[in-house]
N, C-alpha and C positions, 0 to 999 in steps of 0.2 A: 741694595742695589746690586750687591754680587747676585743673588738669586734670581733678581729682575732679568737682569742679561743673560744668565744660564738659561732660563726657562724662555727668553726670546730666540736665543740660539738654536734651542732646541727645535721649537717650532719652526724657526725658518728653514733649517735644515730639512725638515721633514717635508716643507711646501718645494723648497728649491730641486731637493731629491726626486721628487716626483713619487713618495712614498705611500699614494693613496692611490683609490680606484675613482677614475672620475667617470660620468654619465656615457661620455665620448668614447672612453676604452672599453666601456661595459657594452655598446652598442655595436662598436666595429669588432669585438669579440663575439657577440651573437650574427653578424653578418657573415663571417667565416665560416660559420656552421660549426656543428661538434665537433670536439676535440676529443678522439680517443685516448682513453685512460691509459696510457702506456706505461705510467710506474705501476698501475696495479696489476697489467696485463703481464708485464716481463720481468716484474721483480719475484724471485723462486724464495721457497721458505729458508731454502739455504743462504741465497744472496741478503736477506731480512735478516736471518741470524749473525751472518759476517759484520755487517752492518752494527748491529746491535752490540755485537762484543766490540769493534772497533770503538763505537761510541764510549761503552764504558769503561774502555782502557783510557781514553782520552778525556774523562770527567774527573776532574781534581776534587779530593777529598772535601767533604762539606763539615766545615770548621764556623764555631761561631766567629771567631775572628775576620774568614775570610768574608762571612755575609755583612759584617759590619764595615770591612772597607767598602764593599760594594752598593750599601744601602745608608749609611747611616750620613745624617747630611745632605742626602741626595733629592730631588725632587721627582717624584715619580706621578702618574696616572694610575687611576685605578680603572682598566679597562670596561668593569659592568658599571660605572657610573652609581655603585651603591652609596645610600645615605646611611647614617646610623654612628654611633659610637663605638660596638662591638658586632666585628665580622668575624665569621670562621669560614672557613675554606678547607674540602677534603684533600687528601694527597695526590689527587689529579689537578688542583687549581679550582674545582666547582664551589659554586657558595652553597652553602648550608644553610638551610631555611629559606625566608621570603622576604630578604629587606627592602625597602622601598627605593624606589630606583629615582635618581634625578637627573639635572644635566652634567656633562662632563664637564664643565665650568666651576663646577661646585666639588670635586673630584681631584684635584690634586692633592699632593700629600708629600710633607718632609718628613722623612723618618728619623726620629730619635734615637731610638734602643731597640735593639737586636738582640733576642735570648734563644738559644736553640737546645732543647732537650731531647730525651729517647723518643717523644712521643709527638712532639710540634716544635713548630715554630714559632714565637712569639713575637710581632713587631709592636712598636709603639709610635705612634706618628700624629702630625698636627696637620689637620685639613686647610688647606687653602682654595680661596676662591679667585678665578680668574677675573680680572676687569677690564674690558678692553677700551682703548679710547676712540677718541671719535675718527677714526683712520679710514679714509676711501681705498678702493683695491688697489690704486697706483701709488699709494703713501707707503713709507719707510715700513718694514714688519718689524722691524729691532724696537720700535719705538710705541706699538700699537697698544700694549697691555701692559698690566702688571700682576701683582699677586696680594691678596689681602688675607690674613689667618684668621679663621671664621671658627673654629673650634674653640670651645669655653675649656675643655679638659681634651689630653691626650685620646685618641681613637686606637683601640686596641683592635689589633687584627692578628688572628691564630691561623696557622696552616697545618692539618695533621703531617706526620710524618709517615712511611713508610716503614714499620718496625723491623728492626733487624735482629733474626733468631738464630743464634749459635748454635748448631746441632752437637747433640753432646757425645762424647769420644767414647764407644764400648769398652769398659773396662774387663779386664781377664778377671777369671774366677779366682779366687785365692784357695790355700790350701784347705781352710775350715769349712769350706762352701763344697769341696770337693769329696763325692761319696765314695765309700770303701768300694776296693773292688769286687766283692762278694755281694754287696749291697746291690751294685750296678749290674752285675750279672742276674740277680735274681730278678730287680726290676725290668730286667731287658727280656728275660725267658717268660715271665707274666704278661708283660704286654706286646709279645713279638706279635700278634695278628694286626696289632694297628701302629705299627714302628712306622711304615710308609706313610701314615696319615700324620702322625708327631713330627717326623722329620721334615715334611711340606709344610707345616704350620709354622709362621713365624714366631718368636716369644714377645708379646706384647711390649715390653720395653725395648726390645731389640727394634721392634716397627717404629715406635715413636722416636728414638733417639737417631735412626738413619732416615729418616722420611718425615721431618718437623716440617708441619703444614706452614706455609709463609714465611719459609727460611729465604732469605735473600742477602745478598752481597752488600756492602758500605757503600760500595762502586753505584749498584744499583738505586740504592737508598737515595743516594746523592743525584743521579740523573734524574730521578722520578721528583725530586723537590725543584730541579733548577727548570723543569717545565712547567711544572704547577706555578713558578714564580713568573714566568713568562705570559702564562695563560691569566694570572692576577694583575702585572704591573706592567705599564709601557714607560719607557723613558722617555720617549716623546709621543706625537702624535703620528703614529707609524698604520702603515696600510690596513693591517689588520684592525686596529682600533677605530680607524676612519670609515670602514665599511659599515660599522656598527652603527654610526650616527645616522640621524636624519637626511633626508636628501638637501633639507635647505642648507645644514651644515657643509653638507659635501659640496653642494654650490658655491657656498663662500669661498673655501679654501681653495676650490679649482681658480675661483675667479683671481683670488688673492697671487698665486702663483702663476697665473699667464697676465696679470697685470692688465685687464681687461672687466667690464661689468658684464653681468648673467644675462644671457639672450636667450630665450626659447627656439629649441630648434625646429619648431613647426612654423614652417614660413607663413602659413594663414593668420598667424597672430601678430598684428600689426603695433605700431608705438601711436601714442595720441598725438594727430599732428593738427596742421590747420585744415579747417572744413569738416573737422571730426567734432562731436560733442561727447566731451569724457565721461566714466561711468561717475556715479554719485553713490556715495554711502547712503541707506535708507534707512537704518536700524541705530541705535545707540550701543555703541561699542563700550566695553567696560574690561578691559585688561588688568589684571591683579598685580600687584607687585610681590615680594615674600620678604618673609623675616630676617633674612641675611641680608638682604638689599637697603631694607630700613633699616637694620641697625647698623650698618656699616656705611650708608652714606651713599649706597649707588645708586645712579639716577642718570639721566641722557636721553637722547632722542635714536630710537631704534630704527634704521631704516630697511624696508622691506622691499624686495622689488617682486610683485605678484600679477600675475596672469588672471584678469577677470575673463569669464568667458561671455558668449553672443546671451546665457541665460541669466546673467550677472552674478554666478557663482566663483567666488576665489579659488583658482586650481593650483598651479603651481607656485612654489614661494623659493623665493633664495635670501638669505640675509645679505644685507649691502654695505651694512655698518652696525656690526653687534655692540651690544654692552656688557654681556657678561653675566655673571651671579645668578644664572638662571632665568633672567628676565626674557631671554631670547625667545625661549620656549613659550613663555608668557605671551608675548607679541604675536606669535604665530598662531596660536590658539585663539587668542581674540582675533584676528583677522580672518579665520578658519569658518569661526561662526557669526560672521557678518554675511549682509545680503547685498547687493548693488544694484543699482539701476546700470544696464551695461550701457556700455558706447555706442553710438551709432554713427552710421559714414552713410549719407544719403538718403537718411531716414531708415535704415535696415542696422539690427543691431549687429555689431562686431565684436571677436576678441580682441583684449589689448592687454598690453603688457604695460605697467604703471608702477611708480614710487609711493609707497605708502611712509607715513611716519607717526609710531608709536610713542609719546613721549611718557617717560617715567618720572614721577617727581618723590623728593623727601617732603610728607605731608606734615601738616602741623595747622593751628587755626588760622594763620596767615596766608597758608597756601591751599586753596579749595581745588579738587578735579574737574574737569570739563571744560578749564578757560582754554580760549584757542588764540594762537598767535595772529593779530591784524595783518592782514596782506600776505599772508602765508600760500605760496603757492602749491603746497602740498597737505593733504589730508593729515589732520593732526589729532591723535588718541590720548586721552589721556587716562594716565593708570590709577586705579583707585586701591586702598587699603581697607580693609574691614577693622576699623576699631571706632572707640567710642565719640571721638570728637572730629571723625572725619564723615563728609557724607558720600553718598555714592557720586560715581560721575554721570553726565548726562550729556548726551548727544555728543557729536565731533563735527569738525568745519568738514565742508564738502569740495573745496578745492584740490585739483590735484597738481602733482609736480610733471611739466611738461619735459 
């Protein structure tokens, strides 16, 4: 319950404070015309260096204890929504390799252990799936979802650390290494023509000691690690993370924050009304569940608000009632791959916005895919799972929610 409340509060804060970019905001920015890049045009190298120096001075030392206080026992979101149990990032926070990418609803982590070494930061965490309850846009955000631990074993996350190289101090020559005056004079006489060249060429050992490649300060290393951590993790659904989510998720959070249902901005798109023939699903739709949902008993009715154009093609989509656990993406993909007989008004095809319900179930021999709720006013699509005792889904109801 503690972490449920914590996660809910984080999400609510992100929503209510408007920490994400909505399509309306993007359109307003586009209508206002191009914005001059004042920051890049006015910042001089000297000012940039001064800013960097100030940031270095304000950066606290990077210690294992400080990182433990910051992360252990805390819930964070992986910005890249990467799957897998072993993830590696470079010193700037960029993922190494090509790990599979999933839904952000499968990318919440609770940090268990932190270990800081000379070369890297190692984190051990449990992966959680977000399960949304059947809430509508105007319902209480604080009770809309919970989290379920889905990792069998701890997930290891390694972040490369900028190596701190301390330049060696040049040592003075001792008496044993000092040449006798007579020998030094003779050497100077014999090499007089090349004396200028010799004095201009630094000794290899001296050059290595004073110009050590990659030498940085502990403060710079700490600053770079903090930037990497911010690039990898988010403490809530902030603007940067939201901007990378699919449009249908962005529309969902926008509608929740504004306590309204999604409506397309195009005025030619109509709502199904009296005198209009609603669209009809023409093909068999077979959305799939996933291993996490089946293992942890996650099921429910996904509600999607969808625009079906005059050609019967589903275009814009917004999640109106999510389930989580990666099932929302499965529902959207299933609808995208479907085809409709378009709605008609006075015999002419017209684009409309409709509500579709995709039903996900936990299957056994007693529950078969493809069942339709009698008397339903919504299109009901049944999800299937590829296993030996579960047949494929067949067909769907044709009625739509008005």
